[in-house]
C-alpha positions, 0 to 999 in steps of 0.5 A: 488468460494471462491478461486476466490473471495480470489484472487479478494480481493487480486487483489483489495488491490494490485491495491490500494497499487500500485496506491495510494502507489506512491503518498504516497511515493511522499508525504513522500519524499516531503522535500527530493526531493523538496527544495523550495515552487515552487518545492513542488508545482511541486510534488503536480502537479505530484500527483494531478490528481491521488491521489483522484482516487487512494484512491477510490481503497481502497473503492473498495477493501473494497467493494470486501471484504464486498461482498466476506467475510463479516465476515472478514470485520466485525471482522477486523473493530471491532478489528482494531477500533483504527488503522482504525481511525488513517488511516481515520485521515491521509487520511483526513489530506492528502486531506486537505493539498493538497487542502488547501495549495494554498488557502492562499499566505502566506509562513507560511500557505503553509509550515504548509500544506507541513509538514502535507502532508509529515507527514500524507503520512509517517504515512499512509505508516507505518500504512498500513505496520503495518496492513499487519504485524498484519495479517501475525503475527496473531491476538488474536481471541477469542473463539467467533471469535472476537478480540480487540487490544491495541496499544502495549503490550510488543513489543514481537510478541507473545501473548498477542499481540498489534498493534505494536511490533518489527515485525509490526514496522519492516513491517511498516518501510519496507512499508514506504521504499518500497512506498518511492522508488515507489514514487521517481520513479514516481516523476523521471518519471513525473517531470524534473529539480532538482526534477527529479534529486533528485528523481532519486538519492533518488530512487537509494539509497532507492532500495539498502536499500530495496534489503537488507531489503527484505531478513531480513523481510522475515526471520522475517516473518518466525520467527513470522509465521512459517507456511507461507514459507513452503506453498510456494512450493505448491502454483504456484501463490506464485512462480509467485509473487516471479518471478514478484518481482525479475524481477521487482527489476531487471528492477528498477535497469536497468531503473535507470542505463539507466535513463529510469524512466518509465521502472523503475517505472513499475518495482517497480509496478511489485515488489510490486505486486509480493510481495503482491501476493506471500504473499496472495498465501501463506496465503490462505485459512487463512484470519485472523490468530489467535494466539496463538491458530491457530485453531481459524483462520478465513478462506475463506471457513468459512467466505465467502458469499453464493454461489448465492451472490458470483455469483451475485457479480462476475457479477457486478465486471466483469463489474466494474473492466474493467471500473476502469482499463479503467479509470486509463488508460484514466487518465494517457493518459490525464495527460501524460507528465511532470508535471508542477506546475500551476501559483501561485494561480491557482490549486496546 
């Protein structure tokens, strides 16, 4: 049961990254792919019907973590207190920027909220990447099982560690580039005209950078967590994740070469999913790795809910998860086709 719930939590967080990742990437790229106010409204029209529903997946993932591994959630929220507040503020700023932009027909007003939207999207992508980097690198768990992190210490990925060091900054930048490529492919699929052309051209450049960064980040990961990659040969799900990532990356380049934006976007979804699945499979059963003393790590077996609680939660998840998937499908069905910016003063 603990193994199943570890997989469920991984699936829920992966779903959040894949879904909210494209509108984060679209926001971060807004000034690169959209040169005028009308073009930026086209970007907002593309992500507008989806962004708030995508963020609900973050709540659902947190809920899955709560019912499956409450101790991990408690320790993580306490230790990442500063980082969580930064995440909350960027989420709020993105939402306010999207909703407030068109309320006043003034160029300065709209430019201000465009900058806020792009800046908050960029920072949030970096924060999520740095968070994943912290979990992979390890956390300073004490003998009592709790930890606290400052923003940074000496920027070395060894104890004493902070939220930011050379490795977590690298994973933050990698996440930003990955989500920027994901968002560019979404915009190439959902828009037309100059925005489509710029998004497609940007996606080509970004995924070339990603293809170069991927092995470098993998090497850096092996340096900070030497136990991760050796677990790969014995983890079938890790191999499935790697195959998904490699296949997805190939589909991205094939789709871009043939101007099949939807295929390229689905390839990006497969690439991100494969990366996260492979990482989670290699991490199992560790959920919060401790440094420098790995014996203090918190595992799924140590932090899981009771068997009865997990069985009850599984029943509810079995009902709610299919409904969520159907909702995503219906949402894309309703808003199918090329996004068109609303008339000035109407919506986004």
